[in-house]
N, C-alpha and C positions, 0 to 999 in steps of 0.2 A: 299378233302379239298384244298382250294387256299390259298397260302401263299405269302405275300409281304416280300421280303428279302432286307434289306438296309445295305449297307457296306460304309465305309468312303472313299474308293478310288478304282480306276479301276483295280489295280492288285489284290486286294482282291476280286473283281467281277470276275476276269479270274479264280482264284482258286476255287470259290464257284460254278462257272459254271461246272467245272469238278467234283466236290465233291457231290453236291446235288443229282444227280441221284444214286450215291452210298449209299447215306444216306437215302433217302426217295423214291427211285424208279425213273424210267424214266418219263420225262415229260408227264403228262397226263395219267399216268398208275399207280396208279390211281389218283395221287396228281398233282396239277399244282403250279407254282410258277412264280413270276417276280423279277428279280434282278434289283436294282437301286444303281448305284455307284455314290458317292458324290466326291467332291473335297477337302475333309478335314474334320476334326472331330468337330472343334469349340467348344462351350460350351453351356450349358443349358441356355437360357435366364432368366435374372432376373424377377421374377413374373410371369414365364411362358408366358410372352408376346413376341411374334415374331416380331421383328422390323428389322431383317437383310434382305438384298436383296436375294430373292429366286434364282435369276439368278446366284448368286454366288456359289450355291449348297454346302454350308457348313452344314453338316449333323445335328449336335446337335442344332445349331442356328434355324433350322426349326423344331425341334423335336415336340414342342407342336402343332404347326400348323398341322404337319403330323399326329400326333396321334388322333387329333379331327377328321381330314379328314377321316381317315381310319375307326374310330369308328362309323362314320355315312354312310359308304359305303357298301351297300349290296354285298355279295358274296365274302367278304374278311374274312376268317376264322381265320387267324392269321398273326402277324407281327414279323419278325425276324430281330433283329438289331444286327450286328456284328462290334464291335470296338476294336481298340487297347487300351490297358489300359495305355500304355506309362509308366510315372513315377508316375501315380496316385495311391493312396491306394484303392485297388480293391473293398473291402466290402463297403467302403464309396461311392465310385463312382457308384457302382451297385445300392446302396440304393437310390442315387439321381436320378438315371435313372428310377427306379421303382416308386418313388414318383412322378416324373413328369409325368409318364404315367397314374398313378392312378388318377391324378388330372383332367385328360381329361374326358369329359362327352359327348356321351359314351366312355368308355375305351375299346379299342380293345384287343383281347387276344394277349399279347405281350410276346416274349421270348428276353431277352437281353443276349448276349454272348460277353465276353471278351477274346481277345488274350493277353497273359502275356508274355512278355511286348509289343511285336509286332507279327503280323501275321506270321513273319518268324520263330518264335518258333514252329510252326506246322511243318515246314519242317525239323528242327532239331529233332522233334518228331518221324520222320520216316526215319531214318539214311540209311536204304536200298534204298529208293526212292532217297534221296539226292545223294547218291554215284552212283547210276545208271545214274542219269542225269549229274553229275560231277564227273567222275571216277578219275580225278587228283586232286581232292579237297585235301587240306592240313590237313592231319589227326591230326597233333599236334594242329592245330588251332581249329578243330572241338571238340577236347578232352577238350579244355578250357571251353566249353559251359556247363553251370548248367541249366538243363531244366527249361523252364519257370520263369527264373531269369530275373531281371532288370539289364541287362549288355550291353546295346547297341546292341541289338540282330542282327539287319540288318547289322550293321557295322562288327560284327563278322562273319557273314555268307559271306560277301563280302570279308573279309580278307582270308577266306578259299578257296572261288571259282573264285574270279575276279582278273585277272592279275593287279597287282599293289594295290590290296586291297581297302578298303573304302577310304583311303587317295586319291587315283587316282579318285575315283568317286567324292568326295567332291571338288577336285581340279578343275575338269571340271565343275561341277555345274549342275544346272537345264537345260534340262529335264533328264540328265543321270540317277540320283537316281531312278526316276520313270520308266526308261526304263528298268533298270537292274531289278526291282523288278517285272515288267511284264515278263521279260525272266524266272525268277524263277518260277512264276506261270505256265508259259506255258511248261517248261521243267520238273519241279519236280512234279506239280499237277497230271498229267495223270499217274504217276508212284506210287502215294501214296495209300497205303491201310488203311482205317480209322480204321480197327479193330486191326491194330499193332502199331498205333500211341501212343507213351508214353507220349506225352504232356497232363498234366491234363486239361489244358484249352481247348485243342482240344477235349479231352473226354467229357467235358461238353457240347460242341456244338453237337458232334456226338450224345450223349445220350439224350440231350435235343430235338433234332430235331425228333430223333425217337419215343420218348414218345409223342411228339406233335401230330404225325400222327396215333397213335394208335387208 
């Protein structure tokens, strides 16, 4: 099976590069995949008509066009799209995504998975990996986190592991937030064990991918 995997940013891409072999086997043995990182999530266009500039690489802005293209492309067995839910109502957002995919003709075999609220929730879901990567993390801050809650997840992780916390990152501004998220993916990702992760949204990604390739 060949799978196209779309993720809204490059830090998510870094994490999935590590996790996909654990979830569906090494590249090419027997399954293959390609990862595509975008530069933001955007929104599903009105009327499912893509008008945004593709060069800007905003994922949902391009979703209808992408789905139609994948549906017509031989050799693509499935499309997996991984997104942050952010502050959206998850069931409504997921319904909108599925409706947009179903409206494409032909419709590719598509799996949508949402990180609740952000992909950093998956690091909290594997506390052992997080603490191995950051043994001096502030345990009192980590203890405030309620798994898969809408609580400014990346900021809370930054408060636990980054000198000066999220306030220092925000004060410095772009591109530091992206750089810090890249560091987390690189340092925590290789230490993660998908089968011990307690994040419900990560569990849905893990189980969905495994069912996809059965």
